[in-house]
Structures are given as C-alpha cells and as structure tokens.
Phi, psi and omega in degrees: 000323179294321179293326177298313180299317179294330179289325179285317179232091183300338185268006175261124177262120179274152177227160186256171170060033172268129182278358184251027185294328181293316178294323179297320177296321177297317178302315182294317180295317179295320180296322180292326181286323186258346182079015181248132182265149179226157177280130178290150176279173179102165181285121182286148177246160179302139180241157176283153179298143179289136182242148179296144179283154180283138180291124182242163173288168181299322181290314178299320181296318180297316180296318182294317180294321178295320178294317178298320182300309183291326181292317180294314183292327180285315188277337181245020176280173178293144177211162180250019185282344180063044184275003174055044169095019178293340180268359182282152178212169189244165175055055183298322182300309182287335189273308189230005181298321182297316180298320180291317186290337181293333187246012177288168180298170181303131181290161181286125179235127183225132176275127180240359174206117181234138177267163175280134182295143178079007183224145176275349181291123176080006181283116182294140181232327180214151178206155181212130171291150174284130181288344184238335183251120181292145175068015174256130179218138173254135184233129175253144184245172179284349178260005177092005179274149178234125181249140168256119195226163169242105186293344182259003181258152181293321175261082190287323185287114182256298180224164186216143174225160181224155169299135183279352183287338182081357179272138179292112181230140177268133176276107183255340182236128177220138179208122178280141170286149195251342181288156184295331181274001181236026187293341182266005184251143170211162181245134180235143177228146182247170180292343175278356177099357182287136180229126184218145172266130181243157176237131183294327179292329176288326177294322179296323180281355177089008178277115183271354180287138180289153178290325181204145180241132180251166180298142183292153173230115189295141174054050180294139177230338185215148182212141179208138178256145179279174189284345179259000177062026177258351178199162172215163183231153176225155174222168181203202180282059178204175177271005184256158170226161181233134176256126181247133172274119184291336182280318183255340185080005181292143178249131176240125182258132172250123190258147171053048177288335172241133192281320193255343183208169183287163180272122181282304187222140168233148182219134171281153172293157184280335184236342181253111185290347184257349184264136173213159182236143176238155178221150186208161175289359174280010175084002188250143167248126184234138175260134183234157177230123182296342181279353178258181182275086184288328181297336174279005179058042178258096177280158176299312172196170178220147179233137183255139176254167180289323181245173178298136184272123182276319184201166175209148179210165179263152169288168184300324180265007178065017180281335185229156170241132181254114180255129184242113180254170183299146175065053171063030176262098181241123184233142177250133181241154171282129184297314186293317186258338184082000181287149179288127177279304170191166174250135182287134185279080178242132183291138176284151179265349181079023184240133179282351179253012178277078183287125186247135179231147182212146178216176178261150179227140179290139171252211178243152178066028180090353179287155171218154188232161177254126178252132189230130174223157182217170184279350181249019185208145178260022184239139171262121177269134182235129181229155171288129185284336181277321186254340185079005181289140179294137180255296176188168172248149179228123175284147186272359181278157171248157182302336182280353182296311177075021180212163177279119188281348187296126182083357183249316182241158180205169180272120177263331176196161181203154178213148174266144179290124183285352183245324187257122181297143176057036174238141178209164174236145184229133171270112185258124176246176187220152174267000184246138186292335183263006175250105187286157173291155183199158172255129180239148177249130183244126177245104180287347179269001185227128180281155180292130183296337181280344176257321185240124183266001180280162178289132181275159172245136182235358183273176185285196187283311188283097180242146179282154178271140177225103187296336183267001185284314176198181187289344179270352183078016179257132180277130182252161176216127178284146180273000000 
C-alpha cells in the first residue's frame, strides 16, 4: 500500500507508527468531499521539494485526476487491518491539495454589484481591495460614483460618493493609502483627468466634497500610491507619467518613458517606496527607481514581450513582477534581476483585441497563486505562482444566469482578496446589450449551494479537533 501511494505521488514521503492514521484518513476523505486541504497529524518526516507538474492535454489530465482520486480513496480509506499508520503521509497541503481542488464542485460565485442594462449609471469600472482593512473595497463607476463595499456581505453597498462637478466621468484610477494612520484615505482619478483624495469617514457622514484636490492629468488611465504614502503616480493615453507629492501637492512630469506607445498601467512596489513598473503596447515592461535620473529615461531594466503589454504588477513580497500582454501572454520575472521566471501555459486565441489581465491571489500556508482573465474568454485561469503549475479554471457564470456565457461575457478586471485565501473578485462585462456589467465574488473554498447541499468550510488548514462536533472528529463552521 505504501508503494502504491509513492507511485501516485512520488513527492509524498510516508511514515510509520503514527497513532493518528484513522483521523488522517478521515481528513483526506473530508478534504476530497469539500475541496479543503488540511495538515495531517503525526510526526512529520523530511519530504522532497515540490516540483511543478508537467503540462498535460485535457484528456490526459482528466485520466490522471481520476486515477489519483481512486488511488487516494482506496489507500487512505478506513480499514481494520491495524497497520498503525502505514497509510499516513505528511505535508498534505503541498502534496495533493492542487489535485483535489481541480475536481471539486463548482465554487461559490455571488454577484454583489450589478448595473442596469443600457445605462452608464452604476456601471462598475474599477475596484480595489483595502490593503489593511479586511472586507473593505472601493468601487468606481462609469458615471462618477464611488462605492465603499463589502464583497462578502449580503448587503454589500454601504456608502456612496459622487464627483461634485456633475459631469459624467468614469473612475479609472483608485489607490488606497497604505500606512496605519491613513487607512480611511484613498485617491481616485477619472478619465477627464480629475484627481482627488477621499476619506471613508466623510463618505459615511454624507459629505461629497473631496478631502484634497490635485492638479489634473489629461486622459488618466492608471493610478498607484507608494508604500510610504508620501507620493503617488498617474499615467494616461500618453508616453508621460506624473509624480505627485502628497504633502505639498506638487506635480512632476516625466516625459517619453516609453518611445513608441502610451503607458497602459504603472504600479508601485508593495514594500519599496522608490520602485515602480510601467507597461506599454510597445511590448516593454520597465522597472524604474525614483532615486535615479528618470528624466534621462534610464530604467533599471526592461523586458520585451511578443505582444503589446497591457499591465504589470508586483507580488506581495515584491520578489516577482507579473507582466500581462495581449492574447494570453502572461510572464513572470524576477524583480531583482529582471530575468524571466516562466511564462504561463495558456493557449492564444489569435486575437489582437484579447486584452489579458493578471494579478496575485492569496493561498494557504504562505502560498500564492496567479489569477488570469481575458476579454475573449469567460474563464479565470489559476496557476501556482512559485512553480507555474496549473491549479484550476473557474467559469464566470452563476446558476441564475440561465444562458451559455461563451462569447457573451468576459473578464474586464480582477483582484485577489489580500486577507481571505482563495477568494477573488472579478469585474465581468458583456458583449450583449441585455447582459449588464457586474462585480462578482468567487470563493474557491466554498461549493455552490445549488450544486452541493453540504455545509461548506471556509477556514484555513490548521483547524482544531473537536470530538463532539461530528462523527469524523472535524470541527465545522457555518458561513
């Protein structure tokens, strides 16, 4: 039996003489049913390093997962042989959680902001999770409204503010300030070039006046604040970017940072206040340092993609830069050296308008994942960010849709929840006039209630045992 397990998963080391083999088998069975991984009990033994899985065809992948499923359930099921733990194994999270999660039931998808079809009023256009306050999200619309929301609550809409000018403006740039004493402040920018600092407590009180107004930047498309809250930067439909001092309000413009096309997106690093990255349709991703001579257009380094680059962002620990180019070309680079780590294996659609976006999502136990969406697909692709291994795909439809989404809806933007593992929000848009834009929340740790009637688990791996909770000895919690 031990050899069978090693044959299925060569990177799992089994160990003997564990008195908790029955509970471990229960954990594996419960994990298979719910799609939630847990750490096995017992004294851990040294394990081999985790290696990325080989890319397989859809048919090979289905056959492998079916084989793995039956092998795990057979070898780790309850038995009366009294083998004292010969079926126990360690590091369940790193070893088989990915295989289990690929075949779990459809994840829970809930719409928490929907626009009216045929109208720009209330149509979501940009959103950002709060980096310090859990369950806080700011959402900007095409009509100039700004919502403060909780994407995981049933009554998501909490407060609302609007541009006081009365002009229809789309909110394209949003950025939270990151220091502990600035948790109630964020900066918003519109396509008309207006830039304002807002305070959430003023929104709660019904005051629509901005906390601070900055000099305009024409045709703004992107905005980012640095980690020390002393400056922020914006870009637009030009080759220039502008640096704003938050203390004085002074604007410094850097011209022609990209030679052949406008800058799509710029992002500050999460921990380094002087580093930022720019991306452009000229195929380049460039890393910059504010301590160098940026006006001389001297970037730290630049990396070229095959297609025009739509966006780039940093991982939470700033170890990697994620570059997203047109038509599913997503590449990860090492921040320090600029060398390519790997390119994610996603098939191209052959479309020059297949705008692809990607961000990072929190996992469990320190893992993080890459979530990828594009304008020619209704599926979110998820990969392990460290290994590049495929994790799973998620369709963007909900059971209440009642239609085939292919060719009708697509991902316009997406973000991973910085606090809750395997949770993300997606801005879903449509090619059909009668299908309104909407923001949806996806919980990969929770099955859809219309498919699965069992109680979901949403907590992390390390859970306490409660012998009185149920017959399996697993403590449950209702969502």
